[in-house]
Each structure stands twice: as C-alpha cells, then as structure tokens.
MILUMKOL-188538 format. One line per 5 residues: for each residue x, y, z of C-alpha. Coordinates in Angstrom, 2 decimals, padded with zeros to 5 digits, always signed. Layout:
N
X/Y/Z ~ ...
//
This chain:
84
+102.00/+041.16/-035.01 ~ +105.61/+042.11/-033.32 ~ +104.63/+045.64/-034.06 ~ +101.17/+045.25/-031.97 ~ +104.05/+043.60/-028.97
+106.23/+046.33/-029.32 ~ +103.25/+049.02/-028.90 ~ +102.68/+047.31/-025.46 ~ +106.58/+047.10/-024.46 ~ +106.99/+049.38/-021.30
+110.25/+050.11/-019.54 ~ +110.70/+052.17/-016.26 ~ +113.54/+054.14/-014.65 ~ +113.88/+057.11/-012.21 ~ +113.04/+060.62/-013.07
+116.79/+061.29/-012.23 ~ +118.10/+059.24/-015.17 ~ +119.98/+060.48/-017.59 ~ +118.45/+061.89/-021.01 ~ +119.89/+059.13/-023.05
+117.59/+056.64/-021.42 ~ +115.04/+058.54/-022.72 ~ +116.48/+059.07/-026.32 ~ +117.29/+055.17/-025.88 ~ +113.21/+054.39/-026.03
+112.52/+056.79/-028.63 ~ +114.73/+055.05/-030.68 ~ +113.43/+051.50/-029.78 ~ +110.02/+053.05/-029.86 ~ +109.63/+051.86/-026.59
+107.71/+053.96/-023.75 ~ +109.76/+054.92/-021.06 ~ +107.85/+055.71/-017.50 ~ +110.12/+058.23/-015.54 ~ +109.23/+057.25/-011.40
+109.41/+059.66/-009.01 ~ +112.49/+059.34/-007.01 ~ +112.54/+059.83/-003.05 ~ +113.87/+062.27/-000.85 ~ +117.39/+060.75/-001.49
+116.70/+061.26/-005.29 ~ +116.45/+057.20/-005.29 ~ +114.10/+054.80/-007.16 ~ +112.22/+052.51/-004.79 ~ +110.86/+049.36/-004.86
+107.79/+049.90/-003.89 ~ +107.13/+052.77/-006.45 ~ +108.02/+050.51/-009.09 ~ +105.96/+047.73/-008.04 ~ +102.85/+049.88/-008.40
+103.70/+051.22/-011.62 ~ +104.44/+047.56/-013.05 ~ +100.88/+046.68/-011.65 ~ +099.14/+049.27/-012.52 ~ +100.54/+049.00/-016.42
+099.90/+045.24/-016.45 ~ +096.34/+045.94/-015.47 ~ +096.10/+048.85/-018.58 ~ +097.34/+045.88/-020.96 ~ +101.19/+046.68/-021.04
+104.01/+044.58/-021.21 ~ +106.87/+045.85/-018.46 ~ +110.20/+044.50/-019.58 ~ +112.82/+046.88/-018.80 ~ +114.21/+048.56/-015.87
+116.84/+051.21/-016.10 ~ +118.91/+051.52/-012.62 ~ +120.96/+055.13/-011.95 ~ +123.81/+054.48/-010.63 ~ +125.72/+057.81/-009.65
+123.50/+060.51/-011.16 ~ +124.92/+063.54/-013.24 ~ +123.28/+066.06/-011.00 ~ +123.73/+064.49/-007.72 ~ +125.75/+061.28/-007.69
+122.32/+059.39/-006.42 ~ +121.76/+055.83/-006.43 ~ +118.25/+053.69/-007.13 ~ +117.95/+051.52/-004.20 ~ +119.11/+048.57/-006.32
+118.17/+045.96/-003.41 ~ +114.33/+046.81/-003.48 ~ +114.42/+046.86/-007.41 ~ +116.24/+044.11/-008.24
//
C-alpha cells in the first residue's frame, strides 16, 4: 500500500528551481513537476493551482511545493503570497 501511495505523490516547483530539487525528488522516488515561470521568472499561484487541479483529476496526490527564493541564475523569487 505504501508503494502504491508513493507512486501517486507529486511535488511542484518553478522551472527556475535549483537542480537539487529534481535530485531530491528522484532520491525520494517522488514525481516533481517543473512549472513554467512568468516573465519575471516567478512561479505564480494560478499556474500552480492549474497544475494541482489537473493532477488531482489524473489521480495524483499533490503534497509538496518548493518555493524558489533567489535563484542561482537570476536571483528570482517565486510569488509567495500567491502560492502559499
């Protein structure tokens, strides 16, 4: 049962997130979705909500969001008020 549930877990982050986020997902055997950022390289709440809604419809269990605060390449910040 645990393995079945683990296969349904899904996490989210910006496409600007550090590569360690993807590696953490791989180590934990958790699917990670890298969501498109806006023109300011920020993850927006509506983008996250759309992804969560779609994944729930597909039977996944959304459980984790990794916010990016000061990316390596551009010092971009995700919109925390919208994704909280």
